[in-house]
All heavy atoms as an XYZ file, in Angstrom:
803
protein
N      -7.963     -4.424     -8.570
C      -9.202     -5.016     -9.017
C      -8.919     -6.399     -9.590
O      -7.993     -6.578    -10.350
C      -9.848     -4.114    -10.066
C     -11.097     -4.693    -10.659
S     -11.904     -3.560    -11.804
C     -12.923     -2.679    -10.658
N      -9.700     -7.375     -9.206
C      -9.524     -8.748     -9.670
C     -10.560     -9.071    -10.750
O     -11.715     -8.686    -10.636
C      -9.692     -9.722     -8.506
C      -8.658     -9.550     -7.409
S      -6.992     -9.951     -7.940
C      -7.123    -11.702     -8.135
N     -10.119     -9.767    -11.756
C     -10.984    -10.219    -12.832
C     -10.921    -11.743    -12.881
O      -9.837    -12.316    -12.696
C     -10.524     -9.647    -14.170
C     -10.674     -8.158    -14.263
C      -9.655     -7.295    -13.890
C     -11.860     -7.611    -14.736
C      -9.808     -5.919    -13.971
C     -12.018     -6.232    -14.824
C     -10.988     -5.404    -14.443
O     -11.143     -4.048    -14.528
N     -12.045    -12.411    -13.154
C     -12.005    -13.878    -13.258
C     -11.096    -14.311    -14.406
O     -11.104    -13.701    -15.481
C     -13.461    -14.260    -13.547
C     -14.278    -13.079    -13.154
C     -13.402    -11.882    -13.318
N     -10.316    -15.368    -14.159
C      -9.431    -15.921    -15.181
C      -9.557    -17.442    -15.188
O     -10.182    -18.029    -14.316
C      -7.947    -15.572    -14.918
O      -7.476    -16.334    -13.808
C      -7.753    -14.096    -14.673
N      -8.896    -18.050    -16.146
C      -8.856    -19.505    -16.216
C      -7.806    -20.088    -15.286
O      -7.645    -21.300    -15.206
C      -8.580    -19.955    -17.652
O      -7.342    -19.425    -18.099
N      -7.083    -19.256    -14.583
C      -6.019    -19.716    -13.686
C      -4.727    -18.987    -13.986
O      -4.716    -17.901    -14.567
N      -3.635    -19.605    -13.620
C      -2.322    -19.002    -13.811
C      -1.961    -18.935    -15.299
O      -2.168    -19.892    -16.039
C      -1.263    -19.814    -13.068
C       0.112    -19.224    -13.148
C       1.111    -20.030    -12.367
C       2.486    -19.415    -12.526
N       3.504    -20.177    -11.834
N      -1.433    -17.808    -15.715
C      -0.939    -17.641    -17.081
C       0.396    -18.366    -17.185
O       1.374    -17.988    -16.533
C      -0.779    -16.157    -17.416
C      -0.156    -15.804    -18.755
C      -0.976    -16.375    -19.912
C      -0.021    -14.297    -18.895
N       0.425    -19.436    -17.994
C       1.655    -20.215    -18.153
C       2.389    -19.737    -19.400
O       1.816    -19.710    -20.495
C       1.333    -21.698    -18.267
C       0.725    -22.255    -16.992
C       0.477    -23.736    -17.073
O       1.335    -24.460    -17.643
O      -0.571    -24.173    -16.586
N       3.660    -19.377    -19.212
C       4.453    -18.846    -20.310
C       5.912    -19.215    -20.107
O       6.316    -19.652    -19.028
C       4.297    -17.324    -20.403
C       4.884    -16.576    -19.242
C       6.159    -16.013    -19.336
C       4.201    -16.445    -18.047
C       6.717    -15.329    -18.266
C       4.751    -15.764    -16.979
C       6.009    -15.218    -17.098
O       6.562    -14.550    -16.026
N       6.700    -19.058    -21.160
C       8.144    -19.263    -21.094
C       8.830    -18.024    -21.643
O       8.231    -17.246    -22.371
C       8.601    -20.511    -21.898
C       8.021    -21.781    -21.304
C       8.247    -20.382    -23.368
N      10.089    -17.891    -21.273
C      10.911    -16.836    -21.850
C      11.324    -17.323    -23.243
O      11.887    -18.396    -23.392
C      12.149    -16.584    -20.998
C      11.832    -16.130    -19.586
C      11.184    -14.764    -19.523
O      11.519    -13.893    -20.350
O      10.337    -14.574    -18.642
N      10.993    -16.553    -24.248
C      11.297    -16.929    -25.627
C      12.472    -16.098    -26.129
O      13.117    -15.389    -25.362
C      10.053    -16.731    -26.495
N      12.683    -16.148    -27.424
C      13.811    -15.424    -28.011
C      13.644    -13.913    -27.894
O      12.538    -13.394    -27.775
C      13.963    -15.820    -29.479
C      12.727    -15.514    -30.301
C      12.861    -16.015    -31.710
C      11.530    -15.769    -32.425
N      11.500    -16.370    -33.712
N      14.744    -13.222    -27.915
C      14.788    -11.755    -27.923
C      14.075    -11.121    -26.730
O      13.502    -10.043    -26.845
C      14.201    -11.205    -29.229
C      14.960    -11.689    -30.443
O      16.170    -11.837    -30.404
N      14.250    -11.951    -31.521
N      14.061    -11.789    -25.587
C      13.451    -11.217    -24.390
C      11.938    -11.229    -24.365
O      11.327    -10.592    -23.520
N      11.311    -11.943    -25.294
C       9.854    -12.012    -25.324
C       9.349    -13.152    -24.441
O      10.080    -14.094    -24.144
C       9.367    -12.228    -26.756
C       9.681    -11.119    -27.747
C       9.268    -11.528    -29.151
C       9.000     -9.824    -27.349
N       8.098    -13.044    -24.031
C       7.415    -14.115    -23.314
C       6.475    -14.789    -24.301
O       5.927    -14.135    -25.193
C       6.581    -13.568    -22.157
C       7.340    -12.684    -21.222
N       8.479    -13.074    -20.563
C       7.116    -11.408    -20.835
C       8.916    -12.088    -19.808
N       8.110    -11.054    -19.959
N       6.249    -16.108    -24.122
C       5.343    -16.833    -25.010
C       4.390    -17.696    -24.191
O       4.810    -18.462    -23.325
C       6.118    -17.720    -25.975
C       5.216    -18.429    -26.976
S       6.128    -19.308    -28.265
C       6.947    -20.566    -27.304
N       3.083    -17.555    -24.479
C       2.050    -18.333    -23.810
C       2.211    -19.805    -24.172
O       2.426    -20.151    -25.334
C       0.638    -17.825    -24.215
C      -0.456    -18.750    -23.699
C       0.424    -16.410    -23.711
N       2.086    -20.669    -23.158
C       2.245    -22.111    -23.363
C       0.922    -22.869    -23.364
O       0.816    -23.919    -23.967
C       3.156    -22.694    -22.275
C       4.558    -22.152    -22.328
S       5.361    -22.423    -23.923
C       5.462    -24.199    -23.946
N      -0.083    -22.377    -22.642
C      -1.384    -23.042    -22.570
C      -2.476    -21.988    -22.747
O      -2.296    -20.839    -22.348
C      -1.577    -23.723    -21.226
C      -0.550    -24.779    -20.928
C      -1.043    -25.773    -19.892
N      -0.015    -26.664    -19.426
C       0.551    -27.627    -20.128
N       0.164    -27.833    -21.353
N       1.486    -28.400    -19.621
N      -3.612    -22.378    -23.331
C      -4.701    -21.403    -23.465
C      -5.051    -20.790    -22.102
O      -5.063    -21.486    -21.080
C      -5.867    -22.242    -24.000
C      -5.216    -23.380    -24.704
C      -3.978    -23.684    -23.884
N      -5.300    -19.494    -22.112
C      -5.601    -18.744    -20.888
C      -6.602    -17.659    -21.235
O      -6.528    -17.069    -22.312
C      -4.314    -18.128    -20.341
C      -4.506    -17.269    -19.145
C      -4.511    -17.688    -17.839
C      -4.705    -15.850    -19.105
N      -4.712    -16.615    -17.007
C      -4.838    -15.471    -17.757
C      -4.794    -14.871    -20.083
C      -5.048    -14.157    -17.370
C      -5.006    -13.561    -19.703
C      -5.124    -13.214    -18.356
N      -7.561    -17.412    -20.333
C      -8.533    -16.349    -20.580
C      -8.727    -15.492    -19.336
O      -8.453    -15.920    -18.212
C      -9.872    -16.896    -21.069
C     -10.555    -17.864    -20.149
C     -10.557    -19.222    -20.258
C     -11.336    -17.561    -18.984
N     -11.272    -19.781    -19.240
C     -11.775    -18.786    -18.437
C     -11.703    -16.384    -18.337
C     -12.563    -18.858    -17.284
C     -12.479    -16.457    -17.187
C     -12.904    -17.681    -16.684
N      -9.209    -14.273    -19.601
C      -9.597    -13.339    -18.545
C     -10.899    -12.680    -18.973
O     -11.054    -12.274    -20.125
C      -8.507    -12.285    -18.247
C      -8.145    -11.481    -19.479
C      -8.921    -11.369    -17.099
N     -11.857    -12.614    -18.040
C     -13.121    -11.932    -18.277
C     -12.893    -10.448    -18.029
O     -12.456    -10.063    -16.942
C     -14.207    -12.472    -17.348
C     -15.526    -11.752    -17.481
C     -16.368    -12.018    -18.546
C     -15.912    -10.797    -16.551
C     -17.583    -11.353    -18.679
C     -17.122    -10.126    -16.670
C     -17.956    -10.409    -17.735
O     -19.144     -9.755    -17.868
N     -13.177     -9.609    -19.031
C     -12.872     -8.181    -18.900
C     -14.100     -7.308    -18.710
O     -13.973     -6.096    -18.626
C     -12.010     -7.677    -20.069
C     -12.687     -7.950    -21.413
C     -10.629     -8.318    -20.011
C     -11.963     -7.339    -22.585
N     -15.272     -7.903    -18.622
C     -16.453     -7.140    -18.241
C     -17.405     -6.801    -19.356
O     -17.051     -6.807    -20.537
N     -18.644     -6.477    -18.962
C     -19.701     -6.221    -19.938
C     -19.490     -4.969    -20.778
O     -20.123     -4.825    -21.825
C     -20.956     -6.103    -19.072
C     -20.458     -5.702    -17.730
C     -19.125     -6.368    -17.584
N     -18.621     -4.076    -20.359
C     -18.365     -2.882    -21.161
C     -17.740     -3.250    -22.511
O     -17.730     -2.443    -23.427
C     -17.507     -1.855    -20.412
C     -16.129     -2.332    -20.058
C     -16.045     -3.024    -18.719
O     -16.952     -3.701    -18.277
N     -14.916     -2.862    -18.056
N     -17.269     -4.486    -22.655
C     -16.691     -4.951    -23.919
C     -17.663     -5.827    -24.711
O     -17.283     -6.436    -25.700
C     -15.381     -5.693    -23.671
C     -14.290     -4.773    -23.223
C     -14.083     -4.524    -21.878
C     -13.489     -4.126    -24.144
C     -13.091     -3.662    -21.457
C     -12.490     -3.257    -23.734
C     -12.298     -3.028    -22.385
N     -18.909     -5.884    -24.262
C     -19.925     -6.650    -24.978
C     -20.046     -6.117    -26.401
O     -20.103     -4.912    -26.627
C     -21.264     -6.527    -24.251
O     -22.248     -7.254    -24.924
N     -20.056     -7.017    -27.355
C     -20.152     -6.615    -28.751
C     -18.810     -6.375    -29.417
O     -18.741     -6.223    -30.631
N     -17.719     -6.342    -28.645
C     -16.381     -6.178    -29.222
C     -15.816     -7.560    -29.546
O     -15.992     -8.503    -28.778
C     -15.440     -5.492    -28.238
S     -15.912     -3.823    -27.817
N     -15.150     -7.647    -30.664
C     -14.564     -8.925    -31.053
C     -13.361     -8.693    -31.952
O     -13.381     -7.807    -32.808
C     -15.592     -9.784    -31.772
N     -12.323     -9.477    -31.739
C     -11.117     -9.400    -32.559
C     -10.377    -10.729    -32.436
O     -10.489    -11.412    -31.421
C     -10.219     -8.213    -32.124
C      -9.676     -8.406    -30.737
C      -9.107     -7.960    -33.109
N      -9.668    -11.078    -33.487
C      -8.800    -12.252    -33.466
C      -7.418    -11.818    -33.928
O      -7.288    -11.030    -34.859
C      -9.327    -13.338    -34.400
C     -10.625    -13.938    -33.940
C     -11.247    -14.826    -34.997
N     -10.527    -16.074    -35.111
C     -10.836    -17.013    -36.016
N     -11.827    -16.830    -36.851
N     -10.149    -18.127    -36.061
N      -6.383    -12.349    -33.277
C      -5.004    -12.075    -33.684
C      -4.377    -13.359    -34.214
O      -4.580    -14.431    -33.645
C      -4.172    -11.582    -32.501
C      -4.555    -10.247    -31.894
C      -3.596     -9.906    -30.755
C      -4.547     -9.144    -32.924
N      -3.605    -13.214    -35.282
C      -2.952    -14.358    -35.903
C      -1.455    -14.108    -36.008
O      -1.019    -12.976    -36.178
C      -3.514    -14.589    -37.309
C      -4.941    -15.032    -37.304
C      -5.966    -14.102    -37.300
C      -5.258    -16.380    -37.286
C      -7.284    -14.506    -37.294
C      -6.579    -16.792    -37.273
C      -7.599    -15.858    -37.279
N      -0.697    -15.176    -35.924
C       0.742    -15.134    -36.157
C       1.071    -16.335    -37.046
O       0.763    -17.474    -36.681
C       1.507    -15.213    -34.844
S       3.294    -15.150    -35.061
N       1.643    -16.082    -38.188
C       1.983    -17.136    -39.149
C       0.777    -18.013    -39.467
O       0.874    -19.230    -39.521
C       3.150    -17.968    -38.623
N      -0.397    -17.391    -39.612
C      -1.600    -18.116    -39.981
C      -2.292    -18.849    -38.847
O      -3.304    -19.500    -39.048
N      -1.774    -18.732    -37.643
C      -2.328    -19.439    -36.483
C      -2.923    -18.432    -35.508
O      -2.292    -17.416    -35.196
C      -1.196    -20.203    -35.810
C      -1.630    -21.142    -34.749
C      -0.461    -22.028    -34.373
N      -0.479    -22.177    -32.935
C       0.527    -22.559    -32.215
N       1.675    -22.842    -32.790
N       0.414    -22.673    -30.921
N      -4.123    -18.722    -35.006
C      -4.751    -17.815    -34.045
C      -3.999    -17.864    -32.720
O      -3.786    -18.922    -32.146
C      -6.214    -18.194    -33.826
C      -6.940    -17.206    -32.941
C      -8.418    -17.515    -32.763
O      -8.866    -18.626    -33.114
O      -9.115    -16.619    -32.261
N      -3.588    -16.674    -32.235
C      -2.857    -16.598    -30.973
C      -3.593    -15.789    -29.914
O      -3.200    -15.788    -28.744
C      -1.423    -16.049    -31.170
C      -0.576    -17.025    -31.987
C      -1.442    -14.676    -31.803
N      -4.655    -15.085    -30.296
C      -5.418    -14.300    -29.328
C      -6.799    -13.976    -29.852
O      -7.007    -13.897    -31.065
N      -7.739    -13.806    -28.910
C      -9.122    -13.524    -29.294
C      -9.800    -12.705    -28.197
O      -9.596    -12.950    -27.014
C      -9.866    -14.833    -29.473
C     -11.348    -14.672    -29.768
C     -12.078    -15.996    -29.781
N     -11.513    -16.876    -30.802
C     -11.839    -18.148    -30.932
N     -12.699    -18.709    -30.120
N     -11.291    -18.873    -31.873
N     -10.607    -11.754    -28.636
C     -11.544    -11.065    -27.753
C     -12.927    -11.373    -28.289
O     -13.230    -11.054    -29.442
C     -11.315     -9.554    -27.738
C     -12.426     -8.681    -27.126
C     -12.690     -9.050    -25.673
C     -12.076     -7.212    -27.257
N     -13.760    -12.033    -27.489
C     -15.133    -12.351    -27.862
C     -15.906    -12.638    -26.589
O     -15.366    -13.225    -25.643
C     -15.188    -13.557    -28.802
N     -17.151    -12.213    -26.557
C     -18.037    -12.479    -25.423
C     -17.422    -12.025    -24.098
O     -17.490    -12.716    -23.086
C     -18.416    -13.949    -25.388
C     -19.137    -14.390    -26.645
C     -19.444    -15.863    -26.672
O     -19.325    -16.538    -25.639
O     -19.814    -16.342    -27.754
N     -16.781    -10.858    -24.126
C     -16.177    -10.221    -22.943
C     -14.993    -11.000    -22.367
O     -14.597    -10.775    -21.226
C     -17.222     -9.979    -21.851
S     -18.638     -9.026    -22.402
N     -14.427    -11.918    -23.146
C     -13.249    -12.677    -22.719
C     -12.090    -12.368    -23.649
O     -12.250    -12.363    -24.874
C     -13.493    -14.184    -22.788
C     -14.465    -14.824    -21.834
C     -14.597    -16.309    -22.166
C     -14.041    -14.642    -20.400
N     -10.913    -12.151    -23.064
C      -9.677    -12.173    -23.834
C      -9.108    -13.567    -23.629
O      -8.918    -14.009    -22.492
C      -8.676    -11.116    -23.357
C      -9.170     -9.721    -23.722
C      -7.295    -11.385    -23.965
C      -8.287     -8.604    -23.204
N      -8.853    -14.264    -24.733
C      -8.238    -15.586    -24.667
C      -6.910    -15.518    -25.395
O      -6.845    -15.060    -26.543
C      -9.138    -16.655    -25.318
O     -10.427    -16.621    -24.697
C      -8.534    -18.038    -25.152
N      -5.856    -15.945    -24.714
C      -4.527    -16.027    -25.309
C      -4.222    -17.500    -25.540
O      -4.408    -18.322    -24.638
C      -3.480    -15.396    -24.397
C      -3.717    -13.942    -24.010
C      -2.623    -13.448    -23.072
C      -3.821    -13.057    -25.245
N      -3.759    -17.816    -26.744
C      -3.471    -19.194    -27.115
C      -1.963    -19.419    -27.179
O      -1.189    -18.454    -27.305
C      -4.098    -19.516    -28.471
C      -5.593    -19.379    -28.484
C      -6.193    -18.305    -29.105
C      -6.390    -20.320    -27.863
C      -7.577    -18.172    -29.129
C      -7.774    -20.198    -27.867
C      -8.368    -19.122    -28.499
N      -1.528    -20.691    -27.111
C      -0.092    -20.967    -27.240
C       0.473    -20.297    -28.484
O      -0.141    -20.314    -29.554
C      -0.046    -22.497    -27.354
C      -1.241    -22.945    -26.566
C      -2.306    -21.911    -26.889
N       1.612    -19.663    -28.295
C       2.260    -18.942    -29.384
C       2.121    -17.434    -29.287
O       2.886    -16.715    -29.910
N       1.149    -16.933    -28.485
C       1.047    -15.483    -28.303
C       2.311    -15.002    -27.605
O       2.741    -15.571    -26.602
C      -0.177    -15.111    -27.459
C      -0.272    -13.631    -27.205
C      -0.759    -12.775    -28.173
C       0.151    -13.094    -25.997
C      -0.823    -11.398    -27.948
C       0.089    -11.727    -25.757
C      -0.403    -10.882    -26.736
N       2.925    -13.960    -28.158
C       4.170    -13.435    -27.588
C       4.006    -11.963    -27.254
O       3.302    -11.234    -27.954
C       5.318    -13.638    -28.567
C       5.567    -15.104    -28.858
S       6.870    -15.363    -30.069
C       8.289    -15.245    -29.010
N       4.646    -11.568    -26.161
C       4.633    -10.163    -25.762
C       5.943     -9.847    -25.072
O       6.687    -10.730    -24.674
C       3.413     -9.856    -24.900
C       3.463    -10.280    -23.476
C       3.676     -9.474    -22.388
C       3.293    -11.594    -22.938
N       3.645    -10.210    -21.223
C       3.405    -11.512    -21.547
C       3.071    -12.846    -23.499
C       3.304    -12.619    -20.699
C       2.961    -13.954    -22.668
C       3.068    -13.825    -21.298
N       6.215     -8.541    -24.938
C       7.535     -8.141    -24.454
C       7.607     -7.851    -22.962
O       8.629     -7.389    -22.474
C       8.077     -6.967    -25.253
C       7.223     -5.719    -25.140
O       6.222     -5.724    -24.405
O       7.563     -4.727    -25.808
N       6.555     -8.112    -22.227
C       6.601     -7.927    -20.774
C       6.409     -6.484    -20.367
O       6.107     -5.611    -21.172
N       6.581     -6.259    -19.108
C       6.370     -4.927    -18.530
C       7.456     -3.964    -18.966
O       8.600     -4.355    -19.173
C       6.356     -5.016    -17.004
O       5.325     -5.855    -16.580
N       7.085     -2.704    -19.046
C       8.070     -1.679    -19.362
C       7.975     -0.568    -18.327
O       7.130      0.301    -18.410
C       7.825     -1.122    -20.774
O       6.515     -0.642    -20.883
N       8.794     -0.669    -17.322
C       8.900      0.411    -16.378
C       8.395      0.210    -14.963
O       8.661      1.054    -14.124
N       7.687     -0.882    -14.628
C       7.243     -0.971    -13.232
C       8.422     -1.263    -12.312
O       9.446     -1.776    -12.763
C       6.271     -2.138    -13.242
C       6.758     -3.003    -14.350
C       7.277     -2.047    -15.399
N       8.266     -0.942    -11.068
C       9.303     -1.299    -10.117
C       9.094     -2.735     -9.688
O       7.977     -3.230     -9.613
C       9.268     -0.380     -8.880
O       7.980     -0.489     -8.277
C       9.565      1.050     -9.256
N      10.169     -3.393     -9.414
C      10.149     -4.794     -8.993
C      10.497     -4.833     -7.508
O      11.610     -5.163     -7.130
C      11.151     -5.573     -9.837
C      11.163     -7.042     -9.518
O      10.283     -7.498     -8.765
O      12.054     -7.743    -10.024
N       9.525     -4.482     -6.669
C       9.785     -4.362     -5.242
C      10.002     -5.697     -4.543
O      10.759     -5.787     -3.588
C       8.635     -3.624     -4.545
C       8.521     -2.194     -5.028
O       9.554     -1.624     -5.438
O       7.409     -1.655     -4.994
N       9.313     -6.745     -4.988
C       9.396     -8.019     -4.277
C       9.993     -9.146     -5.116
O       9.973    -10.301     -4.713
C       8.015     -8.435     -3.773
C       7.003     -8.657     -4.878
O       7.388     -8.553     -6.061
O       5.840     -8.940     -4.564
N      10.521     -8.835     -6.295
C      11.126     -9.848     -7.136
C      10.135    -10.606     -7.997
O      10.514    -11.479     -8.753
N       8.853    -10.299     -7.882
C       7.822    -10.988     -8.649
C       7.010     -9.977     -9.440
O       6.286     -9.170     -8.868
C       6.884    -11.757     -7.713
C       7.544    -12.891     -6.969
C       7.983    -14.025     -7.895
O       7.240    -14.343     -8.842
O       9.073    -14.561     -7.674
N       7.126     -9.999    -10.749
C       6.325     -9.126    -11.600
C       5.231     -9.971    -12.221
O       5.503    -10.990    -12.856
C       7.185     -8.451    -12.681
C       8.192     -7.510    -12.034
C       6.309     -7.695    -13.670
C       9.135     -6.835    -12.989
N       3.986     -9.573    -12.033
C       2.839    -10.284    -12.589
C       2.826    -10.097    -14.105
O       2.784     -8.963    -14.590
C       1.557     -9.740    -11.963
C       0.305    -10.465    -12.398
O       0.399    -11.382    -13.236
O      -0.764    -10.118    -11.889
N       2.847    -11.184    -14.896
C       2.878    -11.046    -16.353
C       1.530    -10.679    -16.962
O       1.473    -10.250    -18.114
C       3.297    -12.444    -16.814
C       2.732    -13.345    -15.760
C       2.892    -12.577    -14.463
N       0.447    -10.835    -16.221
C      -0.889    -10.654    -16.792
C      -1.145     -9.244    -17.310
O      -1.583     -9.076    -18.454
C      -1.985    -11.108    -15.799
C      -3.366    -10.685    -16.259
C      -1.917    -12.619    -15.603
N      -0.901     -8.185    -16.534
C      -1.207     -6.844    -17.062
C      -0.490     -6.537    -18.372
O      -1.091     -5.986    -19.301
C      -0.771     -5.896    -15.945
C      -0.865     -6.719    -14.703
C      -0.463     -8.104    -15.130
N       0.782     -6.901    -18.476
C       1.504     -6.592    -19.706
C       1.018     -7.456    -20.874
O       0.959     -6.984    -22.010
C       3.010     -6.739    -19.512
O       3.373     -8.065    -19.214
N       0.631     -8.701    -20.626
C       0.111     -9.555    -21.695
C      -1.212     -9.017    -22.220
O      -1.425     -8.927    -23.435
C      -0.058    -10.995    -21.212
N      -2.111     -8.635    -21.320
C      -3.413     -8.088    -21.729
C      -3.215     -6.764    -22.457
O      -3.821     -6.512    -23.499
C      -4.353     -7.943    -20.519
C      -5.598     -7.150    -20.874
C      -4.727     -9.321    -19.977
N      -2.348     -5.909    -21.938
C      -2.051     -4.627    -22.586
C      -1.545     -4.846    -24.009
O      -2.019     -4.223    -24.960
C      -1.020     -3.863    -21.764
C      -0.508     -2.642    -22.446
N       0.573     -2.673    -23.302
C      -0.921     -1.356    -22.413
C       0.802     -1.460    -23.761
N      -0.096     -0.640    -23.236
N      -0.576     -5.750    -24.164
C      -0.005     -5.970    -25.481
C      -1.021     -6.607    -26.431
O      -1.046     -6.284    -27.624
C       1.258     -6.816    -25.391
C       2.446     -6.020    -24.867
O       2.255     -4.867    -24.430
O       3.573     -6.550    -24.886
N      -1.881     -7.502    -25.926
C      -2.937     -8.060    -26.763
C      -3.838     -6.940    -27.285
O      -4.121     -6.864    -28.477
C      -3.778     -9.089    -26.002
C      -5.037     -9.440    -26.739
C      -5.024    -10.385    -27.745
C      -6.228     -8.788    -26.463
C      -6.171    -10.683    -28.468
C      -7.381     -9.076    -27.171
C      -7.358    -10.031    -28.175
N      -4.305     -6.076    -26.390
C      -5.213     -5.000    -26.798
C      -4.531     -4.030    -27.762
O      -5.133     -3.575    -28.733
C      -5.764     -4.266    -25.580
C      -6.719     -5.085    -24.721
C      -7.005     -4.372    -23.409
C      -8.012     -5.381    -25.477
N      -3.274     -3.719    -27.509
C      -2.528     -2.835    -28.400
C      -2.423     -3.448    -29.796
O      -2.656     -2.780    -30.804
C      -1.144     -2.550    -27.829
C      -0.352     -1.586    -28.662
C      -0.592     -0.219    -28.589
C       0.633     -2.040    -29.532
C       0.134      0.669    -29.372
C       1.358     -1.159    -30.311
C       1.102      0.197    -30.224
O       1.818      1.063    -31.003
N      -2.064     -4.729    -29.863
C      -1.962     -5.399    -31.154
C      -3.320     -5.472    -31.847
O      -3.413     -5.343    -33.065
C      -1.369     -6.796    -31.010
C       0.112     -6.794    -30.736
C       0.912     -6.092    -31.832
O       0.652     -6.308    -33.032
O       1.813     -5.314    -31.481
N      -4.386     -5.677    -31.074
C      -5.730     -5.726    -31.658
C      -6.080     -4.399    -32.329
O      -6.719     -4.382    -33.379
C      -6.757     -6.067    -30.584
N      -5.654     -3.294    -31.736
C      -5.911     -1.987    -32.329
C      -5.128     -1.778    -33.621
O      -5.552     -1.050    -34.499
C      -5.569     -0.873    -31.336
C      -6.488     -0.769    -30.129
C      -5.922      0.233    -29.122
C      -7.886     -0.372    -30.555
N      -3.999     -2.442    -33.742
C      -3.155     -2.297    -34.929
C      -3.563     -3.213    -36.076
O      -3.161     -2.990    -37.211
C      -1.702     -2.598    -34.569
C      -1.097     -1.557    -33.663
C       0.290     -1.928    -33.229
N       1.017     -2.656    -34.255
C       2.319     -2.663    -34.368
N       3.044     -1.985    -33.518
N       2.913     -3.359    -35.302
N      -4.317     -4.275    -35.786
C      -4.714     -5.238    -36.815
C      -5.709     -4.624    -37.783
O      -6.647     -3.956    -37.359
C      -5.357     -6.472    -36.177
C      -4.390     -7.399    -35.519
C      -3.530     -8.140    -36.533
O      -4.070     -8.717    -37.481
O      -2.311     -8.121    -36.343
N      -5.573     -4.891    -39.074
C      -6.600     -4.439    -40.023
C      -7.939     -5.118    -39.719
O      -7.980     -6.324    -39.492
C      -6.057     -4.897    -41.379
C      -4.614     -5.190    -41.168
C      -4.475     -5.554    -39.717
N      -9.014     -4.354    -39.709
C     -10.321     -4.881    -39.343
C     -10.737     -6.074    -40.204
O     -11.309     -7.031    -39.709
C     -11.372     -3.789    -39.429
N     -10.425     -6.076    -41.494
C     -10.850     -7.175    -42.354
C     -10.215     -8.499    -41.946
O     -10.756     -9.562    -42.195
C     -10.540     -6.876    -43.818
C      -9.070     -6.790    -44.139
C      -8.872     -6.418    -45.616
C      -7.413     -6.305    -45.956
N      -6.695     -7.540    -46.053
N      -9.048     -8.448    -41.287
C      -8.381     -9.666    -40.847
C      -8.693    -10.037    -39.405
O      -8.409    -11.134    -38.985
C      -6.868     -9.518    -40.976
C      -6.423     -9.398    -42.415
O      -7.136     -9.881    -43.302
O      -5.376     -8.786    -42.628
N      -9.253     -9.119    -38.636
C      -9.357     -9.380    -37.215
C     -10.770     -9.382    -36.652
O     -10.980     -9.858    -35.565
C      -8.520     -8.371    -36.435
O      -8.981     -7.069    -36.684
N     -11.739     -8.858    -37.346
C     -13.088     -8.792    -36.789
C     -13.793    -10.131    -36.903
O     -13.717    -10.801    -37.920
C     -13.922     -7.731    -37.490
O     -13.381     -6.450    -37.225
N     -14.466    -10.527    -35.841
C     -15.277    -11.733    -35.843
C     -16.617    -11.386    -35.212
O     -16.713    -10.430    -34.439
C     -14.630    -12.891    -35.072
C     -14.362    -12.517    -33.610
C     -13.370    -13.365    -35.747
C     -13.912    -13.655    -32.745
N     -17.644    -12.133    -35.496
C     -18.930    -11.856    -34.837
C     -18.792    -12.026    -33.335
O     -18.159    -12.969    -32.857
C     -19.866    -12.923    -35.432
C     -19.196    -13.376    -36.671
C     -17.716    -13.206    -36.464
N     -19.390    -11.130    -32.574
C     -19.274    -11.169    -31.119
C     -19.866    -12.443    -30.533
O     -19.496    -12.856    -29.449
C     -19.967     -9.953    -30.509
N     -20.794    -13.105    -31.227
C     -21.447    -14.296    -30.702
C     -20.644    -15.561    -30.920
O     -21.025    -16.621    -30.453
C     -22.835    -14.459    -31.337
N     -19.523    -15.506    -31.622
C     -18.773    -16.743    -31.902
C     -17.906    -17.176    -30.754
O     -17.675    -16.507    -29.820
C     -17.913    -16.581    -33.140
O     -16.857    -15.687    -32.888
């Protein structure tokens, strides 16, 4: 299934085997997420947001990549693991620090 995005997710290999987003990137995840909103911060800087059915990853967002898929053709798409890790981290964030109005 394809979802609209802002284009290619640009990232670099960072320390300790993590990936780090280099340019803002978004993916539209559908109307079933209407009304959901969260912001993620790292060292006081916003690195991810879910608002208006979009997940937006900002420079500095880090994730650990895929865990367990087979690499049949030498190319592993980083998007599924980045979105998964964003959503997982959003669930772990305290609501008082992460909730934003859905209209923002």
